[in-house]
C-alpha positions in Angstrom: 13.1 -30.5 -26.5 11.4 -33.6 -25.2 11.6 -34.1 -21.4 12.3 -37.5 -19.8 10.1 -38.8 -16.9 13.0 -38.1 -14.5 13.5 -34.6 -15.6 9.8 -34.0 -15.7 9.5 -34.9 -12.1 11.9 -32.2 -11.0 10.8 -29.6 -13.6 7.2 -29.8 -12.3 8.1 -30.6 -8.7 10.9 -28.4 -7.4 9.7 -24.9 -6.5 6.1 -25.9 -7.4 2.9 -26.0 -5.3 0.3 -26.9 -8.0 0.1 -27.6 -11.7 -3.1 -26.9 -13.6 -3.7 -28.7 -16.0 -0.9 -31.3 -15.2 -2.0 -33.8 -17.8 -2.1 -31.2 -20.5 1.3 -29.7 -19.6 3.0 -33.1 -19.2 1.8 -34.1 -22.6 3.1 -30.9 -24.2 6.5 -31.4 -22.6 6.8 -35.0 -23.6 5.9 -34.1 -27.2 8.7 -31.6 -27.5 6.4 -28.7 -28.2 8.0 -25.2 -27.7 6.0 -23.4 -25.0 5.6 -19.8 -24.2 6.0 -19.3 -20.4 4.7 -16.1 -18.9 5.6 -14.3 -15.7 4.3 -10.8 -14.8 6.0 -8.7 -12.2 4.6 -5.4 -10.9 7.2 -2.8 -10.0 5.7 -2.0 -6.6 9.2 -1.6 -5.0 12.6 -0.8 -6.6 14.3 -4.1 -5.7 13.3 -7.7 -6.5 13.7 -10.0 -3.4 14.4 -13.7 -3.2 10.7 -14.5 -3.1 10.5 -13.3 -6.6 13.4 -15.5 -7.6 11.3 -18.7 -7.2 9.2 -18.2 -10.4 12.2 -16.7 -12.2 14.2 -19.8 -11.4 11.3 -21.9 -12.8 11.4 -19.8 -15.9 15.1 -20.5 -16.2 14.5 -24.2 -15.9 12.2 -24.1 -18.9 14.5 -21.7 -20.8 17.4 -24.1 -20.5 15.1 -26.7 -22.3 14.6 -24.3 -25.2 11.2 -22.9 -24.3 10.3 -19.2 -24.7 10.2 -17.1 -21.6 8.0 -14.0 -21.7 8.5 -11.5 -18.9 5.8 -8.9 -18.5 6.7 -5.8 -16.4 3.5 -4.4 -15.1 4.0 -0.7 -15.5 0.2 -0.4 -15.9 -1.0 -3.1 -13.4 1.6 -1.7 -10.9 -0.3 1.6 -10.8 -3.6 -0.2 -10.2 -2.3 -2.6 -7.6 -3.0 -6.2 -6.8 -4.4 -7.0 -3.4 -4.5 -10.8 -3.8 -2.2 -11.3 -0.8 -3.2 -8.2 1.2 -5.6 -7.9 4.1 -6.4 -4.3 3.1 -6.6 -2.2 0.0 -3.3 -1.5 -1.7 -2.9 2.2 -2.5 -2.6 3.3 -6.1 1.0 4.2 -7.1 1.8 7.2 -9.3 3.2 6.7 -12.8 6.4 8.4 -11.6 6.7 5.9 -8.7 6.3 3.0 -11.0 8.8 4.4 -13.5 11.4 4.9 -10.7 10.8 1.4 -9.3 11.1 -0.5 -12.6 14.3 1.3 -13.6 16.6 -1.7 -13.0 14.0 -4.5 -13.1 15.3 -6.1 -16.3 18.9 -6.0 -15.0 17.8 -7.7 -11.8 15.8 -10.4 -13.6 18.8 -10.9 -15.8 20.7 -12.2 -12.8 18.5 -15.4 -13.2 17.1 -15.6 -16.7 18.9 -15.1 -20.0 17.5 -11.8 -21.2 18.9 -12.3 -24.8 16.5 -15.2 -25.1 13.6 -13.5 -23.3 10.6 -11.6 -24.6 10.0 -8.5 -22.5 6.8 -6.5 -22.6 5.3 -3.6 -20.6 1.6 -4.2 -20.2 0.7 -0.5 -20.6 1.3 -1.2 -24.3 -2.2 -2.9 -24.5 -4.0 -2.2 -21.2 -3.6 1.6 -21.7 -5.5 1.4 -25.0 -8.6 -0.5 -23.8 -11.9 1.3 -24.1 -14.9 1.2 -21.6 -16.7 -1.0 -24.2 -13.9 -3.6 -24.2 -13.5 -3.6 -20.4 -17.2 -4.0 -20.1 -17.2 -7.0 -22.3 -14.3 -8.6 -20.3 -16.1 -7.9 -17.0 -19.2 -9.6 -18.3 -17.3 -12.9 -18.4 -17.2 -13.1 -14.6 -19.6 -12.7 -11.7 -19.1 -10.6 -8.6 -19.6 -13.7 -6.5 -16.5 -15.3 -8.1 -14.4 -12.3 -6.9 -15.8 -11.9 -3.4 -15.6 -15.6 -2.7 -11.8 -15.4 -2.6 -10.6 -15.9 1.0 -8.9 -12.6 1.6 -11.7 -10.6 -0.1 -14.4 -12.5 1.9 -12.5 -11.8 5.1 -12.2 -8.1 4.4 -15.9 -7.9 3.6 -16.8 -9.6 6.9 -14.5 -7.2 8.8 -16.2 -4.2 7.1 -13.0 -3.1 5.3 -13.2 -1.1 2.1 -12.9 -3.0 -1.2 -12.6 -0.7 -4.3 -14.0 -1.5 -7.7 -10.5 -1.1 -9.0 -9.5 -4.3 -7.2 -12.2 -6.2 -9.0 -10.7 -5.2 -12.3 -7.1 -6.3 -11.6 -7.6 -10.0 -12.4 -9.0 -9.0 -15.8 -5.9 -7.1 -16.6 -3.6 -10.0 -15.6 -5.8 -12.3 -17.6 -5.7 -10.1 -20.7 -1.9 -10.1 -20.5 -2.0 -13.8 -21.2 -4.3 -13.2 -24.2 -2.0 -10.6 -25.7 1.2 -12.7 -25.5 -0.6 -16.0 -26.2 0.7 -17.7 -23.1 0.9 -21.5 -23.0 1.9 -21.5 -19.3 1.8 -18.9 -16.6 3.9 -19.0 -13.5 3.0 -17.3 -10.3 2.7 -17.5 -6.5 0.0 -19.4 -4.7 -1.5 -16.0 -3.8 -2.0 -15.4 -7.5 -4.2 -18.5 -8.1 -7.4 -16.6 -8.8 -5.7 -14.3 -11.2 -3.9 -17.1 -13.0 -7.2 -19.0 -13.5 -8.8 -15.8 -14.8 -6.2 -15.9 -17.6 -7.5 -19.3 -18.7 -11.1 -18.1 -18.8 -10.1 -14.9 -20.7 -8.1 -16.9 -23.3 -11.1 -19.2 -24.0 -13.3 -16.0 -24.5 -10.8 -14.8 -27.1 -10.6 -18.1 -28.9 -7.3 -19.3 -27.5 -6.3 -22.5 -25.9 -6.3 -22.0 -22.1 -2.8 -21.6 -20.5 -1.6 -24.2 -18.1 -0.5 -22.9 -14.7 2.4 -23.5 -12.3 2.0 -22.0 -8.9 5.0 -21.6 -6.6 5.2 -21.6 -2.8 5.7 -18.3 -1.0 9.0 -18.0 1.0 9.3 -16.8 4.5 11.4 -13.7 5.2 14.0 -12.9 7.9 11.3 -12.7 10.6 9.6 -16.0 9.6 6.6 -14.3 8.0 6.0 -14.1 4.3 8.8 -12.3 2.5 7.5 -8.9 1.5 9.0 -5.5 0.5 6.3 -3.8 2.6 7.4 -5.6 5.7 11.1 -5.0 5.2 12.0 -8.6 5.9 13.6 -9.3 2.6 16.9 -10.4 1.1 17.0 -8.5 -2.2 18.9 -9.4 -5.4 20.6 -6.0 -5.2 22.0 -6.5 -1.6 25.7 -6.3 -1.3 27.6 -9.6 -0.9 28.2 -8.9 2.8 24.6 -7.9 3.5 23.2 -10.8 1.5 25.5 -13.3 3.4 24.7 -11.8 6.7 20.9 -11.7 6.1 20.9 -15.4 5.1 22.8 -16.2 8.3 20.3 -14.3 10.4 17.2 -16.3 9.2 15.6 -19.1 11.2 17.4 -22.4 11.3 14.3 -24.4 10.3 14.2 -22.6 6.9 17.6 -23.8 5.7 16.5 -26.8 3.6 13.4 -24.9 2.3 15.7 -22.1 1.1 18.0 -24.7 -0.6 15.1 -26.2 -2.4 13.2 -23.1 -3.5 16.0 -20.5 -3.9 18.9 -22.5 -5.3 19.6 -25.2 -7.9 21.9 -27.2 -5.7 21.2 -30.8 -6.6 18.3 -32.4 -4.7 20.4 -35.4 -3.8 22.9 -33.1 -2.1 20.0 -31.1 -0.4 18.6 -34.4 1.0 22.0 -35.3 2.4 22.1 -31.9 4.2 18.6 -32.5 5.5 19.5 -36.0 6.9 22.6 -34.6 8.6 20.5 -31.9 10.3 18.0 -34.6 11.5 20.9 -36.6 12.9 21.9 -33.6 15.0 24.4 -31.6 12.9 24.4 -27.9 13.6 22.1 -26.1 11.1 24.5 -23.1 11.1 27.1 -25.2 9.2 24.5 -25.7 6.4 23.4 -22.1 6.6 27.0 -21.1 5.8 26.8 -23.3 2.7 23.5 -21.7 1.7 24.7 -18.2 2.2 27.7 -18.9 0.1 25.6 -20.4 -2.7 23.2 -17.5 -2.8 25.9 -14.8 -2.8 27.7 -16.8 -5.6 24.4 -16.9 -7.6 23.9 -13.1 -7.5 27.5 -11.9 -7.4 30.4 -14.3 -7.9 32.3 -17.1 -6.2 35.1 -14.7 -5.3 32.7 -12.3 -3.6 31.1 -15.3 -1.8 34.5 -16.3 -0.4 35.1 -12.7 0.7 31.6 -12.4 2.2 32.0 -15.6 4.2 35.4 -14.4 5.5 33.9 -11.1 6.5 31.0 -12.7 8.3 33.2 -15.2 10.2 35.6 -12.5 11.3 33.0 -9.8 12.2 30.4 -12.1 13.7 32.0 -15.3 14.9 35.3 -13.8 15.9 33.9 -10.4 16.7 36.7 -8.6 14.8 36.5 -5.2 13.3 37.1 -5.7 9.5 40.2 -4.2 8.0 38.2 -2.7 5.1 34.9 -1.0 5.4 32.9 1.8 3.7 33.8 5.4 4.6 31.4 8.3 5.1 32.2 12.0 5.3 29.8 13.4 7.9 28.4 16.9 7.5 26.3 16.7 10.6 28.0 14.8 13.4 25.1 14.0 15.8 24.6 10.2 15.7 21.0 10.4 14.4 22.1 12.4 11.4 25.2 10.2 10.8 23.1 7.0 10.9 20.3 8.3 8.6 22.5 10.3 6.1 25.0 7.5 5.7 22.2 5.0 4.8 22.9 2.7 7.8 19.3 3.4 8.7 16.5 4.3 6.3 15.3 7.3 8.3 15.9 9.3 11.5 13.0 7.4 13.1 14.7 4.1 12.5 18.0 5.5 13.8 16.2 6.3 17.1 14.7 2.9 17.3 18.0 1.1 16.7 19.7 3.3 19.4 17.0 2.5 21.9 17.4 -1.2 21.2 21.2 -1.0 21.8 21.9 -1.9 18.2 24.6 0.8 17.6 28.3 0.9 18.7 30.8 3.6 18.3 34.4 2.3 18.5 33.2 -0.8 20.2 31.0 0.8 22.8 27.2 0.7 22.8 25.6 4.1 22.3 22.0 4.9 23.3 22.3 8.7 23.6 20.6 10.3 20.7 22.7 13.5 21.1 26.0 11.6 20.9 28.5 13.4 18.7 30.5 11.1 16.4 34.2 12.2 16.0 36.2 11.9 12.8 38.0 8.5 12.6 35.4 6.7 14.6 34.1 3.3 13.6 30.3 3.1 13.6 28.7 -0.4 13.9 25.0 -1.1 13.3 23.9 -4.6 14.3 26.5 -7.4 14.0 28.0 -7.0 10.6 27.6 -3.5 9.3 30.6 -1.2 9.8 31.3 2.4 8.7 34.3 4.6 9.2 33.4 8.2 9.8 35.6 10.8 8.2 
């Protein structure tokens, strides 16, 4: 499908940081050529977060125009580990960890892209078959200087931090993925720029036309830092409607418009109106409510978004205890065990931290005592919007 100038502006503008080679890609889009768009995701954690939705939404934009989306799940590269955005070496994962993490990746990606119209590959299919001879020939294409000149690698070298030879090989693997699926365009975060460019060089080496590149901005998480599973500051695609709504409402006010632009497809004219109203003094919280509603609707349903908004308003704004809440039959009744075994905290250590920060209430009263015994029928509250009835 040919793309008009107006549609081209939003297609290559919204959720985009840089386009390489813009002239080439614009020409292909205007000609109506069917393109193969590639995105690779390494299953380094079990849940995709909203930061991952930015390139997936871009794939959906192209998919709606009739282009072919190719999703590569990095079951091989996930074991090796990419440190493009890290200030230290990423540890290798086991095959078992990767298999466990990728169990629901297709289902999660399917919340955004149409899986029936998507090619899905696992890169172990070809990377696991490469010989030393083939890897040596690929490595010969690049110099060590090209690798160590990258900002985060250069910084680690100056700080005397370890850099493994394994890390040097990762860009080759990502680049070879592009060769194997004959990518016309690859989408990825700004932190992936070196790896994406490696794909262009690898394709030339193998006699293919070099892929064009679309880089997307990285989104801030709940603490204002880059959203990252390792930091725990994420909103995931698998969060419950209530948790998703509450997390969006807890983020910094200055991120509201940025979230609308990058994480939704609310019309840009509408988003600009929201931005103008905030500049004129309107309360950002009002627009954060609209944003939270939109995001929950995207990943759950409009009905669940309505219910999540009601839940949030009643429990947070009006400070009511909700009529309906999850129930948990406690085997051990000390509060540390109840918090960790019910899943309200990820560990006993986190349970102790939350208690010390006065973040837990039992029947409306703050509890700090780690030896507190929770009685049957009590309502346990963690933070502002998480409630649990103890049986």
